[in-house]
C-alpha positions as CSV (number, residue, x, y, z in Angstrom):
1,M,0.0,0.0,0.0
2,G,1.2,3.5,-0.9
3,I,1.4,6.7,1.0
4,K,-1.8,8.8,0.9
5,L,-1.5,12.6,0.6
6,Y,-4.2,15.2,1.3
7,V,-4.4,17.9,-1.4
8,G,-6.3,21.0,-0.5
9,N,-7.4,24.1,-2.3
10,L,-7.9,22.4,-5.6
11,P,-9.4,24.3,-8.5
12,H,-13.1,23.3,-8.8
13,Q,-12.8,22.5,-12.5
14,M,-9.9,20.0,-12.0
15,T,-10.6,16.4,-12.8
16,E,-9.1,13.3,-11.1
17,E,-7.2,12.5,-14.3
18,Q,-5.6,16.0,-14.3
19,L,-4.7,15.6,-10.6
20,K,-3.1,12.2,-11.3
21,T,-1.2,13.7,-14.3
22,I,0.2,16.6,-12.2
23,F,1.3,14.4,-9.3
24,S,2.9,11.8,-11.7
25,E,5.7,14.4,-12.2
26,A,6.9,13.4,-8.6
27,G,6.6,9.7,-9.1
28,H,4.2,6.8,-9.6
29,V,0.6,7.7,-8.6
30,A,-1.4,4.7,-7.4
31,S,-4.7,6.6,-7.3
32,A,-6.2,10.1,-7.3
33,K,-9.6,11.0,-5.9
34,I,-11.3,14.4,-5.7
35,I,-14.0,14.6,-3.0
36,T,-17.4,15.7,-4.1
37,D,-20.5,16.9,-2.2
38,R,-22.9,14.0,-1.6
39,Q,-26.0,16.0,-2.5
40,T,-24.9,18.2,-5.3
41,G,-22.0,16.2,-6.8
42,Q,-19.9,19.3,-7.0
43,P,-16.2,19.1,-6.1
44,R,-15.4,20.2,-2.5
45,G,-12.0,21.6,-3.4
46,F,-9.9,18.9,-1.9
47,G,-8.8,15.3,-2.7
48,F,-6.3,12.6,-2.0
49,V,-3.4,11.2,-4.0
50,E,-1.8,7.9,-3.2
51,M,1.8,7.8,-4.1
52,E,3.5,4.4,-4.6
53,T,6.5,5.0,-2.3
54,K,7.4,7.1,0.7
55,L,10.1,8.7,-1.4
56,D,7.6,9.6,-4.1
57,A,5.2,11.1,-1.5
58,Q,8.0,13.2,0.0
59,K,9.0,14.5,-3.4
60,A,5.3,15.3,-4.2
61,M,4.9,17.2,-1.0
62,S,8.0,19.3,-1.6
63,M,7.1,19.9,-5.3
64,F,3.4,20.8,-4.9
65,N,2.8,22.2,-1.4
66,G,2.4,25.9,-1.9
67,K,2.4,25.6,-5.7
68,N,0.0,27.8,-7.7
69,V,-2.3,25.8,-10.0
70,D,-5.0,27.7,-11.9
71,G,-4.8,30.6,-9.5
72,R,-5.1,28.4,-6.4
73,T,-2.3,27.7,-3.9
74,L,-2.2,24.0,-3.2
75,T,-1.9,22.5,0.3
76,V,-0.2,19.1,0.2
77,N,0.6,16.9,3.3
78,E,0.4,13.4,4.4
79,A,-3.2,12.4,5.0
80,R,-4.3,11.5,8.5
81,P,-6.2,8.2,9.1
82,Q,-9.9,8.5,8.6
83,Q,-11.9,9.0,11.8
84,K,-14.3,6.2,12.7
85,G,-17.9,7.1,13.0
86,G,-20.2,9.5,11.2
87,F,-20.4,13.2,11.4
88,G,-17.1,14.4,12.8
89,G,-16.5,16.9,15.5
90,G,-18.7,17.4,18.6
91,R,-18.5,15.5,21.9
92,G,-19.2,11.9,22.3
93,G,-22.3,10.8,24.2
94,G,-25.4,12.6,25.1
95,G,-27.0,13.5,28.4
96,R,-27.2,16.7,30.4
97,G,-23.9,16.7,32.3
98,G,-23.3,14.4,35.1
99,G,-21.1,13.9,38.1
100,R,-21.8,15.3,41.5
101,G,-23.5,18.5,42.6
102,G,-27.2,17.9,42.3
103,Y,-29.9,19.3,44.6
104,R,-30.6,17.6,47.8
């Protein structure tokens, strides 16, 4: 399995094939995915590129982080593992507080 990179601030007209082509300048690209909105299908402005090797991933980060592509400055770094569960953020559990300190 390769090294997955997060690519932010993508131009909204960019295709996955274009993303793969750009990153292939740094090495072998195993996959490229642009994330879209579930309801509208429109690109959300970020995606993921999986590079074949750690060396290729490091080269891609140094080549493309901060690079201007179609008027947008890319952000490229190693992707963090996906969070388990659904809707991100927030605090776990429900309830109205807890612990001590009730009325007697």
